[in-house]
PDB file with one MODEL, atoms N, CA, C and O in Angstrom:
MODEL        1
ATOM      1  N   MET A   1      49.969-106.715  27.603  1.00  0.00           N
ATOM      2  CA  MET A   1      49.428-105.703  26.723  1.00  0.00           C
ATOM      3  C   MET A   1      50.401-105.533  25.555  1.00  0.00           C
ATOM      4  O   MET A   1      51.605-105.368  25.747  1.00  0.00           O
ATOM      5  N   ARG A   2      49.864-105.577  24.374  1.00  0.00           N
ATOM      6  CA  ARG A   2      50.691-105.418  23.175  1.00  0.00           C
ATOM      7  C   ARG A   2      50.710-103.952  22.756  1.00  0.00           C
ATOM      8  O   ARG A   2      49.663-103.313  22.649  1.00  0.00           O
ATOM      9  N   LEU A   3      51.916-103.423  22.520  1.00  0.00           N
ATOM     10  CA  LEU A   3      52.096-102.051  22.057  1.00  0.00           C
ATOM     11  C   LEU A   3      52.803-102.097  20.708  1.00  0.00           C
ATOM     12  O   LEU A   3      53.871-102.698  20.583  1.00  0.00           O
ATOM     13  N   ASP A   4      52.215-101.469  19.706  1.00  0.00           N
ATOM     14  CA  ASP A   4      52.790-101.464  18.366  1.00  0.00           C
ATOM     15  C   ASP A   4      53.804-100.336  18.215  1.00  0.00           C
ATOM     16  O   ASP A   4      53.690 -99.287  18.849  1.00  0.00           O
ATOM     17  N   ILE A   5      54.792-100.573  17.368  1.00  0.00           N
ATOM     18  CA  ILE A   5      55.806 -99.565  17.048  1.00  0.00           C
ATOM     19  C   ILE A   5      55.367 -98.867  15.766  1.00  0.00           C
ATOM     20  O   ILE A   5      55.051 -99.519  14.771  1.00  0.00           O
ATOM     21  N   ARG A   6      55.350 -97.548  15.799  1.00  0.00           N
ATOM     22  CA  ARG A   6      54.930 -96.739  14.647  1.00  0.00           C
ATOM     23  C   ARG A   6      56.042 -95.782  14.252  1.00  0.00           C
ATOM     24  O   ARG A   6      56.905 -95.448  15.065  1.00  0.00           O
ATOM     25  N   LYS A   7      56.017 -95.349  13.015  1.00  0.00           N
ATOM     26  CA  LYS A   7      56.972 -94.360  12.528  1.00  0.00           C
ATOM     27  C   LYS A   7      56.539 -92.979  13.033  1.00  0.00           C
ATOM     28  O   LYS A   7      55.364 -92.617  12.970  1.00  0.00           O
ATOM     29  N   TRP A   8      57.517 -92.221  13.535  1.00  0.00           N
ATOM     30  CA  TRP A   8      57.271 -90.862  14.008  1.00  0.00           C
ATOM     31  C   TRP A   8      58.439 -90.022  13.513  1.00  0.00           C
ATOM     32  O   TRP A   8      59.507 -90.001  14.124  1.00  0.00           O
ATOM     33  N   GLY A   9      58.220 -89.326  12.391  1.00  0.00           N
ATOM     34  CA  GLY A   9      59.307 -88.587  11.747  1.00  0.00           C
ATOM     35  C   GLY A   9      60.345 -89.567  11.245  1.00  0.00           C
ATOM     36  O   GLY A   9      60.011 -90.507  10.524  1.00  0.00           O
ATOM     37  N   ASN A  10      61.611 -89.360  11.618  1.00  0.00           N
ATOM     38  CA  ASN A  10      62.685 -90.273  11.230  1.00  0.00           C
ATOM     39  C   ASN A  10      62.930 -91.351  12.283  1.00  0.00           C
ATOM     40  O   ASN A  10      63.877 -92.129  12.168  1.00  0.00           O
ATOM     41  N   SER A  11      62.080 -91.399  13.308  1.00  0.00           N
ATOM     42  CA  SER A  11      62.263 -92.344  14.410  1.00  0.00           C
ATOM     43  C   SER A  11      61.106 -93.339  14.465  1.00  0.00           C
ATOM     44  O   SER A  11      60.194 -93.301  13.639  1.00  0.00           O
ATOM     45  N   LYS A  12      61.161 -94.206  15.433  1.00  0.00           N
ATOM     46  CA  LYS A  12      60.075 -95.132  15.739  1.00  0.00           C
ATOM     47  C   LYS A  12      59.554 -94.770  17.127  1.00  0.00           C
ATOM     48  O   LYS A  12      60.310 -94.286  17.969  1.00  0.00           O
ATOM     49  N   ALA A  13      58.263 -95.005  17.364  1.00  0.00           N
ATOM     50  CA  ALA A  13      57.673 -94.631  18.642  1.00  0.00           C
ATOM     51  C   ALA A  13      56.695 -95.698  19.125  1.00  0.00           C
ATOM     52  O   ALA A  13      56.100 -96.431  18.335  1.00  0.00           O
ATOM     53  N   ILE A  14      56.552 -95.761  20.427  1.00  0.00           N
ATOM     54  CA  ILE A  14      55.548 -96.612  21.071  1.00  0.00           C
ATOM     55  C   ILE A  14      54.606 -95.674  21.815  1.00  0.00           C
ATOM     56  O   ILE A  14      55.049 -94.864  22.630  1.00  0.00           O
ATOM     57  N   ARG A  15      53.307 -95.780  21.538  1.00  0.00           N
ATOM     58  CA  ARG A  15      52.317 -94.968  22.252  1.00  0.00           C
ATOM     59  C   ARG A  15      51.867 -95.715  23.492  1.00  0.00           C
ATOM     60  O   ARG A  15      51.558 -96.905  23.434  1.00  0.00           O
ATOM     61  N   LEU A  16      51.832 -95.017  24.606  1.00  0.00           N
ATOM     62  CA  LEU A  16      51.395 -95.623  25.862  1.00  0.00           C
ATOM     63  C   LEU A  16      49.925 -95.287  26.085  1.00  0.00           C
ATOM     64  O   LEU A  16      49.577 -94.113  26.212  1.00  0.00           O
ATOM     65  N   PRO A  17      49.057 -96.294  26.134  1.00  0.00           N
ATOM     66  CA  PRO A  17      47.632 -96.034  26.320  1.00  0.00           C
ATOM     67  C   PRO A  17      47.320 -95.447  27.699  1.00  0.00           C
ATOM     68  O   PRO A  17      48.040 -95.683  28.669  1.00  0.00           O
ATOM     69  N   LYS A  18      46.243 -94.689  27.761  1.00  0.00           N
ATOM     70  CA  LYS A  18      45.811 -94.058  29.001  1.00  0.00           C
ATOM     71  C   LYS A  18      45.597 -95.105  30.096  1.00  0.00           C
ATOM     72  O   LYS A  18      45.910 -94.867  31.263  1.00  0.00           O
ATOM     73  N   LYS A  19      45.066 -96.256  29.712  1.00  0.00           N
ATOM     74  CA  LYS A  19      44.816 -97.342  30.665  1.00  0.00           C
ATOM     75  C   LYS A  19      46.109 -97.779  31.357  1.00  0.00           C
ATOM     76  O   LYS A  19      46.111 -98.068  32.553  1.00  0.00           O
ATOM     77  N   LEU A  20      47.184 -97.824  30.615  1.00  0.00           N
ATOM     78  CA  LEU A  20      48.477 -98.202  31.180  1.00  0.00           C
ATOM     79  C   LEU A  20      49.006 -97.108  32.108  1.00  0.00           C
ATOM     80  O   LEU A  20      49.540 -97.405  33.177  1.00  0.00           O
ATOM     81  N   LEU A  21      48.861 -95.856  31.706  1.00  0.00           N
ATOM     82  CA  LEU A  21      49.350 -94.737  32.518  1.00  0.00           C
ATOM     83  C   LEU A  21      48.572 -94.581  33.818  1.00  0.00           C
ATOM     84  O   LEU A  21      49.101 -94.046  34.792  1.00  0.00           O
ATOM     85  N   LYS A  22      47.319 -95.042  33.846  1.00  0.00           N
ATOM     86  CA  LYS A  22      46.504 -94.935  35.062  1.00  0.00           C
ATOM     87  C   LYS A  22      46.898 -95.959  36.127  1.00  0.00           C
ATOM     88  O   LYS A  22      46.331 -95.965  37.219  1.00  0.00           O
ATOM     89  N   GLU A  23      47.864 -96.822  35.816  1.00  0.00           N
ATOM     90  CA  GLU A  23      48.352 -97.795  36.790  1.00  0.00           C
ATOM     91  C   GLU A  23      49.109 -97.105  37.932  1.00  0.00           C
ATOM     92  O   GLU A  23      49.247 -97.675  39.014  1.00  0.00           O
ATOM     93  N   TRP A  24      49.600 -95.881  37.695  1.00  0.00           N
ATOM     94  CA  TRP A  24      50.299 -95.124  38.717  1.00  0.00           C
ATOM     95  C   TRP A  24      49.355 -94.083  39.295  1.00  0.00           C
ATOM     96  O   TRP A  24      48.396 -93.680  38.637  1.00  0.00           O
ATOM     97  N   ASP A  25      49.620 -93.644  40.525  1.00  0.00           N
ATOM     98  CA  ASP A  25      48.770 -92.637  41.154  1.00  0.00           C
ATOM     99  C   ASP A  25      49.022 -91.238  40.592  1.00  0.00           C
ATOM    100  O   ASP A  25      48.233 -90.326  40.835  1.00  0.00           O
ATOM    101  N   ARG A  26      50.107 -91.060  39.846  1.00  0.00           N
ATOM    102  CA  ARG A  26      50.373 -89.787  39.165  1.00  0.00           C
ATOM    103  C   ARG A  26      51.030 -90.093  37.824  1.00  0.00           C
ATOM    104  O   ARG A  26      51.575 -91.178  37.622  1.00  0.00           O
ATOM    105  N   GLU A  27      50.975 -89.142  36.927  1.00  0.00           N
ATOM    106  CA  GLU A  27      51.444 -89.384  35.562  1.00  0.00           C
ATOM    107  C   GLU A  27      52.954 -89.161  35.437  1.00  0.00           C
ATOM    108  O   GLU A  27      53.470 -88.134  35.879  1.00  0.00           O
ATOM    109  N   PRO A  28      53.656 -90.119  34.838  1.00  0.00           N
ATOM    110  CA  PRO A  28      55.099 -89.936  34.650  1.00  0.00           C
ATOM    111  C   PRO A  28      55.398 -88.808  33.660  1.00  0.00           C
ATOM    112  O   PRO A  28      54.617 -88.565  32.740  1.00  0.00           O
ATOM    113  N   VAL A  29      56.528 -88.120  33.849  1.00  0.00           N
ATOM    114  CA  VAL A  29      56.937 -87.064  32.919  1.00  0.00           C
ATOM    115  C   VAL A  29      57.941 -87.584  31.902  1.00  0.00           C
ATOM    116  O   VAL A  29      58.163 -86.964  30.862  1.00  0.00           O
ATOM    117  N   ALA A  30      58.549 -88.735  32.212  1.00  0.00           N
ATOM    118  CA  ALA A  30      59.524 -89.351  31.311  1.00  0.00           C
ATOM    119  C   ALA A  30      59.714 -90.804  31.732  1.00  0.00           C
ATOM    120  O   ALA A  30      59.171 -91.253  32.742  1.00  0.00           O
ATOM    121  N   PHE A  31      60.494 -91.526  30.937  1.00  0.00           N
ATOM    122  CA  PHE A  31      60.834 -92.905  31.269  1.00  0.00           C
ATOM    123  C   PHE A  31      62.333 -93.096  31.094  1.00  0.00           C
ATOM    124  O   PHE A  31      62.929 -92.583  30.147  1.00  0.00           O
ATOM    125  N   ASP A  32      62.929 -93.833  32.007  1.00  0.00           N
ATOM    126  CA  ASP A  32      64.316 -94.248  31.875  1.00  0.00           C
ATOM    127  C   ASP A  32      64.278 -95.579  31.138  1.00  0.00           C
ATOM    128  O   ASP A  32      63.594 -96.502  31.579  1.00  0.00           O
ATOM    129  N   ALA A  33      64.999 -95.698  30.023  1.00  0.00           N
ATOM    130  CA  ALA A  33      64.963 -96.912  29.205  1.00  0.00           C
ATOM    131  C   ALA A  33      66.312 -97.614  29.236  1.00  0.00           C
ATOM    132  O   ALA A  33      67.365 -96.984  29.145  1.00  0.00           O
ATOM    133  N   GLU A  34      66.251 -98.936  29.366  1.00  0.00           N
ATOM    134  CA  GLU A  34      67.469 -99.742  29.295  1.00  0.00           C
ATOM    135  C   GLU A  34      67.134-101.077  28.642  1.00  0.00           C
ATOM    136  O   GLU A  34      66.000-101.550  28.711  1.00  0.00           O
ATOM    137  N   VAL A  35      68.127-101.668  28.013  1.00  0.00           N
ATOM    138  CA  VAL A  35      67.964-102.969  27.366  1.00  0.00           C
ATOM    139  C   VAL A  35      68.821-103.969  28.116  1.00  0.00           C
ATOM    140  O   VAL A  35      70.023-103.772  28.291  1.00  0.00           O
ATOM    141  N   LYS A  36      68.181-105.057  28.561  1.00  0.00           N
ATOM    142  CA  LYS A  36      68.888-106.140  29.249  1.00  0.00           C
ATOM    143  C   LYS A  36      68.495-107.455  28.595  1.00  0.00           C
ATOM    144  O   LYS A  36      67.324-107.837  28.613  1.00  0.00           O
ATOM    145  N   VAL A  37      69.455-108.137  28.028  1.00  0.00           N
ATOM    146  CA  VAL A  37      69.263-109.442  27.397  1.00  0.00           C
ATOM    147  C   VAL A  37      68.020-109.415  26.490  1.00  0.00           C
ATOM    148  O   VAL A  37      67.121-110.243  26.632  1.00  0.00           O
ATOM    149  N   GLN A  38      67.987-108.481  25.586  1.00  0.00           N
ATOM    150  CA  GLN A  38      66.928-108.296  24.586  1.00  0.00           C
ATOM    151  C   GLN A  38      65.562-107.973  25.197  1.00  0.00           C
ATOM    152  O   GLN A  38      64.537-108.213  24.560  1.00  0.00           O
ATOM    153  N   TRP A  39      65.529-107.441  26.405  1.00  0.00           N
ATOM    154  CA  TRP A  39      64.305-106.955  27.033  1.00  0.00           C
ATOM    155  C   TRP A  39      64.416-105.430  27.149  1.00  0.00           C
ATOM    156  O   TRP A  39      65.446-104.913  27.581  1.00  0.00           O
ATOM    157  N   LEU A  40      63.372-104.724  26.768  1.00  0.00           N
ATOM    158  CA  LEU A  40      63.315-103.273  26.935  1.00  0.00           C
ATOM    159  C   LEU A  40      62.629-102.992  28.264  1.00  0.00           C
ATOM    160  O   LEU A  40      61.480-103.383  28.470  1.00  0.00           O
ATOM    161  N   ILE A  41      63.326-102.321  29.156  1.00  0.00           N
ATOM    162  CA  ILE A  41      62.782-102.019  30.479  1.00  0.00           C
ATOM    163  C   ILE A  41      62.580-100.513  30.584  1.00  0.00           C
ATOM    164  O   ILE A  41      63.534 -99.743  30.471  1.00  0.00           O
ATOM    165  N   LEU A  42      61.341-100.097  30.798  1.00  0.00           N
ATOM    166  CA  LEU A  42      60.998 -98.684  30.965  1.00  0.00           C
ATOM    167  C   LEU A  42      60.655 -98.437  32.427  1.00  0.00           C
ATOM    168  O   LEU A  42      59.757 -99.073  32.978  1.00  0.00           O
ATOM    169  N   THR A  43      61.370 -97.516  33.047  1.00  0.00           N
ATOM    170  CA  THR A  43      61.113 -97.155  34.433  1.00  0.00           C
ATOM    171  C   THR A  43      60.575 -95.731  34.463  1.00  0.00           C
ATOM    172  O   THR A  43      61.234 -94.818  33.966  1.00  0.00           O
ATOM    173  N   PRO A  44      59.378 -95.519  35.044  1.00  0.00           N
ATOM    174  CA  PRO A  44      58.789 -94.177  35.035  1.00  0.00           C
ATOM    175  C   PRO A  44      59.563 -93.195  35.915  1.00  0.00           C
ATOM    176  O   PRO A  44      60.090 -93.549  36.969  1.00  0.00           O
ATOM    177  N   ILE A  45      59.610 -91.958  35.445  1.00  0.00           N
ATOM    178  CA  ILE A  45      60.200 -90.855  36.208  1.00  0.00           C
ATOM    179  C   ILE A  45      59.066 -89.875  36.468  1.00  0.00           C
ATOM    180  O   ILE A  45      58.402 -89.421  35.536  1.00  0.00           O
ATOM    181  N   PHE A  46      58.847 -89.553  37.736  1.00  0.00           N
ATOM    182  CA  PHE A  46      57.751 -88.677  38.117  1.00  0.00           C
ATOM    183  C   PHE A  46      58.262 -87.286  38.467  1.00  0.00           C
ATOM    184  O   PHE A  46      59.386 -87.126  38.943  1.00  0.00           O
ATOM    185  N   LYS A  47      57.430 -86.293  38.229  1.00  0.00           N
ATOM    186  CA  LYS A  47      57.750 -84.919  38.611  1.00  0.00           C
ATOM    187  C   LYS A  47      57.799 -84.870  40.135  1.00  0.00           C
ATOM    188  O   LYS A  47      56.919 -85.399  40.814  1.00  0.00           O
ATOM    189  N   GLU A  48      58.836 -84.231  40.657  1.00  0.00           N
ATOM    190  CA  GLU A  48      58.945 -84.110  42.103  1.00  0.00           C
ATOM    191  C   GLU A  48      57.825 -83.225  42.614  1.00  0.00           C
ATOM    192  O   GLU A  48      57.603 -82.129  42.100  1.00  0.00           O
ATOM    193  N   GLN A  49      57.121 -83.703  43.628  1.00  0.00           N
ATOM    194  CA  GLN A  49      56.020 -82.914  44.166  1.00  0.00           C
ATOM    195  C   GLN A  49      56.568 -81.833  45.098  1.00  0.00           C
ATOM    196  O   GLN A  49      57.457 -82.083  45.912  1.00  0.00           O
ATOM    197  N   LYS A  50      56.028 -80.653  44.962  1.00  0.00           N
ATOM    198  CA  LYS A  50      56.420 -79.540  45.815  1.00  0.00           C
ATOM    199  C   LYS A  50      55.644 -79.646  47.122  1.00  0.00           C
ATOM    200  O   LYS A  50      54.585 -80.274  47.163  1.00  0.00           O
ATOM    201  N   ALA A  51      56.151 -79.048  48.177  1.00  0.00           N
ATOM    202  CA  ALA A  51      55.541 -79.151  49.501  1.00  0.00           C
ATOM    203  C   ALA A  51      54.086 -78.670  49.489  1.00  0.00           C
ATOM    204  O   ALA A  51      53.224 -79.305  50.097  1.00  0.00           O
ATOM    205  N   LEU A  52      53.804 -77.559  48.804  1.00  0.00           N
ATOM    206  CA  LEU A  52      52.426 -77.057  48.760  1.00  0.00           C
ATOM    207  C   LEU A  52      51.504 -77.992  47.988  1.00  0.00           C
ATOM    208  O   LEU A  52      50.333 -78.135  48.340  1.00  0.00           O
ATOM    209  N   ASP A  53      52.020 -78.629  46.938  1.00  0.00           N
ATOM    210  CA  ASP A  53      51.214 -79.596  46.189  1.00  0.00           C
ATOM    211  C   ASP A  53      50.775 -80.736  47.095  1.00  0.00           C
ATOM    212  O   ASP A  53      49.626 -81.174  47.033  1.00  0.00           O
ATOM    213  N   VAL A  54      51.678 -81.214  47.929  1.00  0.00           N
ATOM    214  CA  VAL A  54      51.363 -82.308  48.843  1.00  0.00           C
ATOM    215  C   VAL A  54      50.403 -81.827  49.928  1.00  0.00           C
ATOM    216  O   VAL A  54      49.446 -82.524  50.265  1.00  0.00           O
ATOM    217  N   LEU A  55      50.654 -80.648  50.470  1.00  0.00           N
ATOM    218  CA  LEU A  55      49.846 -80.117  51.561  1.00  0.00           C
ATOM    219  C   LEU A  55      48.398 -79.881  51.144  1.00  0.00           C
ATOM    220  O   LEU A  55      47.476 -80.169  51.908  1.00  0.00           O
ATOM    221  N   PHE A  56      48.195 -79.362  49.945  1.00  0.00           N
ATOM    222  CA  PHE A  56      46.850 -79.014  49.490  1.00  0.00           C
ATOM    223  C   PHE A  56      46.272 -80.032  48.508  1.00  0.00           C
ATOM    224  O   PHE A  56      45.308 -79.723  47.808  1.00  0.00           O
ATOM    225  N   LYS A  57      46.836 -81.232  48.441  1.00  0.00           N
ATOM    226  CA  LYS A  57      46.424 -82.245  47.466  1.00  0.00           C
ATOM    227  C   LYS A  57      44.932 -82.562  47.526  1.00  0.00           C
ATOM    228  O   LYS A  57      44.304 -82.710  46.478  1.00  0.00           O
ATOM    229  N   ASP A  58      44.346 -82.671  48.720  1.00  0.00           N
ATOM    230  CA  ASP A  58      42.925 -83.022  48.867  1.00  0.00           C
ATOM    231  C   ASP A  58      42.051 -81.813  49.175  1.00  0.00           C
ATOM    232  O   ASP A  58      40.878 -81.975  49.512  1.00  0.00           O
ATOM    233  N   TYR A  59      42.590 -80.619  49.067  1.00  0.00           N
ATOM    234  CA  TYR A  59      41.841 -79.408  49.401  1.00  0.00           C
ATOM    235  C   TYR A  59      40.797 -79.110  48.336  1.00  0.00           C
ATOM    236  O   TYR A  59      41.128 -79.019  47.154  1.00  0.00           O
ATOM    237  N   THR A  60      39.541 -78.956  48.739  1.00  0.00           N
ATOM    238  CA  THR A  60      38.448 -78.710  47.800  1.00  0.00           C
ATOM    239  C   THR A  60      37.939 -77.279  47.848  1.00  0.00           C
ATOM    240  O   THR A  60      37.122 -76.891  47.013  1.00  0.00           O
ATOM    241  N   GLY A  61      38.396 -76.500  48.790  1.00  0.00           N
ATOM    242  CA  GLY A  61      37.940 -75.123  48.902  1.00  0.00           C
ATOM    243  C   GLY A  61      37.065 -74.898  50.138  1.00  0.00           C
ATOM    244  O   GLY A  61      36.780 -73.754  50.493  1.00  0.00           O
ATOM    245  N   ASP A  62      36.644 -75.970  50.786  1.00  0.00           N
ATOM    246  CA  ASP A  62      35.853 -75.843  52.013  1.00  0.00           C
ATOM    247  C   ASP A  62      36.777 -75.507  53.178  1.00  0.00           C
ATOM    248  O   ASP A  62      37.924 -75.953  53.215  1.00  0.00           O
ATOM    249  N   LYS A  63      36.273 -74.714  54.135  1.00  0.00           N
ATOM    250  CA  LYS A  63      37.144 -74.377  55.256  1.00  0.00           C
ATOM    251  C   LYS A  63      37.404 -75.586  56.150  1.00  0.00           C
ATOM    252  O   LYS A  63      38.347 -75.564  56.941  1.00  0.00           O
ATOM    253  N   ASP A  64      36.594 -76.639  56.046  1.00  0.00           N
ATOM    254  CA  ASP A  64      36.851 -77.870  56.804  1.00  0.00           C
ATOM    255  C   ASP A  64      38.097 -78.586  56.272  1.00  0.00           C
ATOM    256  O   ASP A  64      38.753 -79.319  57.011  1.00  0.00           O
ATOM    257  N   ASP A  65      38.422 -78.377  55.001  1.00  0.00           N
ATOM    258  CA  ASP A  65      39.588 -79.013  54.387  1.00  0.00           C
ATOM    259  C   ASP A  65      40.875 -78.217  54.599  1.00  0.00           C
ATOM    260  O   ASP A  65      41.963 -78.710  54.303  1.00  0.00           O
ATOM    261  N   TYR A  66      40.756 -76.988  55.112  1.00  0.00           N
ATOM    262  CA  TYR A  66      41.923 -76.123  55.265  1.00  0.00           C
ATOM    263  C   TYR A  66      42.864 -76.718  56.306  1.00  0.00           C
ATOM    264  O   TYR A  66      42.440 -76.979  57.431  1.00  0.00           O
ATOM    265  N   PRO A  67      44.151 -76.943  55.953  1.00  0.00           N
ATOM    266  CA  PRO A  67      45.058 -77.674  56.839  1.00  0.00           C
ATOM    267  C   PRO A  67      45.621 -76.862  58.009  1.00  0.00           C
ATOM    268  O   PRO A  67      46.367 -77.401  58.826  1.00  0.00           O
ATOM    269  N   PHE A  68      45.277 -75.579  58.100  1.00  0.00           N
ATOM    270  CA  PHE A  68      45.806 -74.747  59.173  1.00  0.00           C
ATOM    271  C   PHE A  68      44.679 -74.276  60.078  1.00  0.00           C
ATOM    272  O   PHE A  68      43.511 -74.286  59.689  1.00  0.00           O
ATOM    273  N   GLU A  69      45.036 -73.867  61.282  1.00  0.00           N
ATOM    274  CA  GLU A  69      44.053 -73.326  62.206  1.00  0.00           C
ATOM    275  C   GLU A  69      43.716 -71.885  61.781  1.00  0.00           C
ATOM    276  O   GLU A  69      44.604 -71.075  61.512  1.00  0.00           O
ATOM    277  N   ILE A  70      42.429 -71.597  61.729  1.00  0.00           N
ATOM    278  CA  ILE A  70      42.004 -70.239  61.373  1.00  0.00           C
ATOM    279  C   ILE A  70      41.859 -69.441  62.661  1.00  0.00           C
ATOM    280  O   ILE A  70      41.110 -69.827  63.559  1.00  0.00           O
ATOM    281  N   VAL A  71      42.585 -68.320  62.747  1.00  0.00           N
ATOM    282  CA  VAL A  71      42.589 -67.490  63.956  1.00  0.00           C
ATOM    283  C   VAL A  71      41.879 -66.188  63.629  1.00  0.00           C
ATOM    284  O   VAL A  71      42.242 -65.498  62.676  1.00  0.00           O
ATOM    285  N   ASP A  72      40.861 -65.850  64.423  1.00  0.00           N
ATOM    286  CA  ASP A  72      40.132 -64.596  64.222  1.00  0.00           C
ATOM    287  C   ASP A  72      40.838 -63.521  65.051  1.00  0.00           C
ATOM    288  O   ASP A  72      40.875 -63.584  66.280  1.00  0.00           O
ATOM    289  N   LYS A  73      41.396 -62.536  64.346  1.00  0.00           N
ATOM    290  CA  LYS A  73      42.140 -61.478  65.037  1.00  0.00           C
ATOM    291  C   LYS A  73      41.320 -60.212  65.186  1.00  0.00           C
ATOM    292  O   LYS A  73      41.871 -59.150  65.476  1.00  0.00           O
ATOM    293  N   GLY A  74      40.019 -60.304  64.995  1.00  0.00           N
ATOM    294  CA  GLY A  74      39.213 -59.095  65.079  1.00  0.00           C
ATOM    295  C   GLY A  74      38.247 -59.155  66.112  1.00  0.00           C
ATOM    296  O   GLY A  74      37.489 -58.204  66.305  1.00  0.00           O
TER     297      GLY A  74
ENDMDL
END
């Protein structure tokens, strides 16, 4: 995939297409960049998932999806 370099203020920028970002199961928040033998290597950095985010990731609101046992105390 070819990515063009564009002027952005006093800097240069590369825009990452949505198609490229969808290669991961979650969206990166940043990239670690390094240059090795004239190659630019971008490594994605992802937001750390919180325990509740992981626990309720597939929860749709139905009580069948609720990950805990429902106890009737009445």
